MARDREN-13608 format. One record per residue (C-alpha): residue number from 1; residue in three letters; y negated, x, z. Coordinates in steps of 0.02 Angstrom, whole numbers, plus 50000, padded with zeros to 5 digits. Example, Ala and Ser with C-alpha at 12.3 -4.5 7.8 and 13.67 -1.06 7.14 Angstrom:
# MARDREN-13608
- nr:rest:north:east:up
- 1:ALA:50225:50615:50390 .
- 2:SER:50053:50684:50357 .
# end
This chain:
# MARDREN-13608
- nr:rest:north:east:up
- 1:MET:47633:50484:48475 .
- 2:ILE:47809:50471:48511 .
- 3:ARG:47843:50312:48606 .
- 4:GLN:48037:50326:48625 .
- 5:ILE:48177:50455:48636 .
- 6:ARG:48340:50437:48633 .
- 7:GLY:48474:50564:48663 .
- 8:LYS:48581:50650:48801 .
- 9:VAL:48552:50706:48968 .
- 10:LEU:48566:50898:49001 .
- 11:SER:48480:50924:49163 .
- 12:ILE:48387:50841:49292 .
- 13:GLY:48266:50885:49424 .
- 14:THR:48135:50806:49547 .
- 15:ALA:48005:50737:49443 .
- 16:SER:48090:50769:49252 .
- 17:VAL:48221:50762:49150 .
- 18:ILE:48305:50864:48976 .
- 19:ILE:48351:50741:48840 .
- 20:GLU:48444:50833:48713 .
- 21:VAL:48365:50751:48550 .
- 22:ILE:48462:50834:48383 .
- 23:GLY:48499:50997:48473 .
- 24:PHE:48321:51034:48558 .
- 25:GLY:48290:51000:48736 .
- 26:ILE:48155:50899:48773 .
- 27:GLU:48069:50877:48933 .
- 28:VAL:48006:50684:49025 .
- 29:ARG:47912:50668:49156 .
- 30:MET:47996:50535:49258 .
- 31:ASN:47958:50429:49416 .
- 32:ALA:48149:50422:49468 .
- 33:PRO:48254:50535:49372 .
- 34:GLN:48388:50533:49492 .
- 35:THR:48424:50363:49413 .
- 36:LEU:48510:50443:49249 .
- 37:LEU:48670:50544:49256 .
- 38:VAL:48693:50714:49168 .
- 39:GLY:48794:50704:49005 .
- 40:ASN:48754:50515:48998 .
- 41:ASP:48660:50437:48827 .
- 42:VAL:48470:50377:48858 .
- 43:CYS:48359:50305:48783 .
- 44:VAL:48166:50315:48856 .
- 45:MET:48035:50232:48835 .
- 46:THR:47880:50381:48809 .
- 47:HIS:47679:50418:48820 .
- 48:LEU:47625:50579:48767 .
- 49:ALA:47482:50617:48863 .
- 50:VAL:47377:50774:48753 .
- 51:LYS:47288:50881:48884 .
- 52:GLN:47192:51055:48832 .
- 53:ASP:47347:51165:48916 .
- 54:GLY:47473:51069:48821 .
- 55:LEU:47567:50923:48781 .
- 56:GLU:47654:50815:48929 .
- 57:LEU:47804:50683:48876 .
- 58:TYR:47811:50527:49020 .
- 59:GLY:47941:50429:49011 .
- 60:PHE:48008:50261:49077 .
- 61:LEU:48183:50159:49075 .
- 62:ASP:48076:49983:48997 .
- 63:GLU:47937:49971:48886 .
- 64:THR:47854:49847:49025 .
- 65:ASP:47836:49991:49143 .
- 66:ARG:47782:50096:49010 .
- 67:ASP:47629:49984:48962 .
- 68:PHE:47598:49960:49150 .
- 69:PHE:47571:50159:49167 .
- 70:GLU:47444:50137:49020 .
- 71:LEU:47344:50011:49090 .
- 72:ILE:47316:50122:49239 .
- 73:LEU:47273:50270:49112 .
- 74:SER:47130:50168:49044 .
- 75:VAL:47044:50158:49235 .
- 76:PRO:46908:50309:49197 .
- 77:GLY:46967:50456:49303 .
- 78:ILE:47137:50410:49347 .
- 79:GLY:47255:50535:49247 .
- 80:PRO:47444:50548:49204 .
- 81:LYS:47503:50616:49349 .
- 82:THR:47394:50509:49459 .
- 83:ALA:47487:50346:49388 .
- 84:GLN:47651:50409:49401 .
- 85:ASN:47633:50481:49565 .
- 86:MET:47581:50278:49593 .
- 87:LEU:47722:50217:49510 .
- 88:ARG:47858:50330:49627 .
- 89:ARG:47751:50260:49784 .
- 90:ALA:47791:50064:49743 .
- 91:SER:47859:49953:49587 .
- 92:CYS:47740:49890:49461 .
- 93:ASP:47756:49745:49535 .
- 94:SER:47666:49778:49694 .
- 95:ILE:47546:49858:49639 .
- 96:GLU:47516:49724:49506 .
- 97:GLY:47511:49582:49627 .
- 98:ALA:47389:49706:49744 .
- 99:ILE:47251:49738:49601 .
- 100:GLY:47279:49546:49560 .
- 101:THR:47237:49474:49764 .
- 102:ARG:47128:49658:49763 .
- 103:ASP:47207:49710:49914 .
- 104:LEU:47110:49888:49922 .
- 105:ALA:47187:49906:50087 .
- 106:TYR:47384:49904:50016 .
- 107:LEU:47303:50017:49861 .
- 108:THR:47258:50161:49995 .
- 109:LYS:47383:50140:50116 .
- 110:VAL:47532:50115:50030 .
- 111:VAL:47500:50192:49853 .
- 112:GLY:47406:50324:49925 .
- 113:LEU:47252:50326:49789 .
- 114:GLY:47089:50363:49872 .
- 115:LYS:46957:50227:49920 .
- 116:LYS:46848:50257:49762 .
- 117:SER:46989:50261:49661 .
- 118:ALA:47068:50098:49722 .
- 119:GLU:46907:50004:49701 .
- 120:LYS:46864:50065:49532 .
- 121:MET:47055:50023:49479 .
- 122:LEU:47010:49837:49538 .
- 123:ALA:46839:49830:49490 .
- 124:GLU:46935:49890:49291 .
- 125:LEU:47092:49797:49314 .
- 126:ALA:47084:49656:49422 .
- 127:ASP:47021:49533:49268 .
- 128:LYS:47163:49601:49150 .
- 129:ILE:47289:49574:49256 .
- 130:GLY:47219:49392:49311 .
- 131:PRO:47245:49334:49503 .
- 132:ARG:47443:49354:49571 .
- 133:THR:47509:49323:49737 .
- 134:HIS:47551:49464:49827 .
- 135:ASP:47689:49497:49954 .
- 136:ASN:47597:49645:50067 .
- 137:ALA:47769:49645:50165 .
- 138:ASP:47763:49824:50122 .
- 139:GLY:47596:49845:50194 .
- 140:GLU:47640:49789:50325 .
- 141:ILE:47799:49906:50370 .
- 142:PHE:47681:50026:50322 .
- 143:ASP:47582:49981:50471 .
- 144:THR:47709:49969:50588 .
- 145:LEU:47796:50153:50540 .
- 146:VAL:47613:50225:50574 .
- 147:ALA:47584:50140:50747 .
- 148:LEU:47777:50192:50785 .
- 149:GLY:47703:50353:50766 .
- 150:TYR:47728:50420:50563 .
- 151:SER:47597:50501:50476 .
- 152:GLU:47518:50397:50326 .
- 153:ARG:47640:50520:50220 .
- 154:GLU:47764:50501:50308 .
- 155:ALA:47771:50304:50312 .
- 156:ARG:47744:50319:50108 .
- 157:LYS:47886:50423:50098 .
- 158:ALA:48001:50302:50210 .
- 159:LEU:47944:50153:50096 .
- 160:GLN:48000:50251:49931 .
- 161:THR:48169:50263:50008 .
- 162:ILE:48203:50065:50034 .
- 163:PRO:48318:50004:49896 .
- 164:ASP:48275:49853:49809 .
- 165:THR:48404:49761:49872 .
- 166:ALA:48320:49750:50046 .
- 167:ILE:48245:49595:50056 .
- 168:GLY:48120:49509:50173 .
- 169:LYS:48004:49601:50290 .
- 170:ASP:48143:49647:50419 .
- 171:MET:48252:49685:50325 .
- 172:ARG:48158:49815:50217 .
- 173:LEU:48100:49893:50399 .
- 174:LYS:48262:49929:50451 .
- 175:ALA:48301:50014:50293 .
- 176:ALA:48150:50143:50310 .
- 177:LEU:48192:50153:50496 .
- 178:SER:48361:50216:50449 .
- 179:SER:48298:50320:50286 .
- 180:SER:48195:50427:50400 .
- 181:HIS:48310:50473:50515 .
# end
């Protein structure tokens, strides 16, 4: 199992990066490859997915994100692409909080899971994660965007663009609205 890669970033795509490791260019799928810079040295924690049609390497900037990704993969029926899409749409803390509070609406609306997958995730992971507090501000922002005429897909996309520095419901809503125009 490949658990870590250290090397130079050769190129950055929309969903992956190519990292040079001892002369080999290794593709690593990532949630936000745009956070890396071409030419910089990087150390990425990885998960190797073995599939019928080949191997895929998923990368994370820290072990906590990788461990949470692997926890999501423990849910039957959820594969690495679905898990990575979830982490693209919401932070680990937000998803963990939603699971801990059994917030089905957040998982279906904001994270974009189907109802059955979200219910299965809650059943499988709620006890492993334990009770958590969950700020449902993004859920309320999502509802506001939909009420303003956004499609659910557009609302999810706007939520993804909110910077981490935007704190509080009002600031996060302004950031979501300004990013979509």
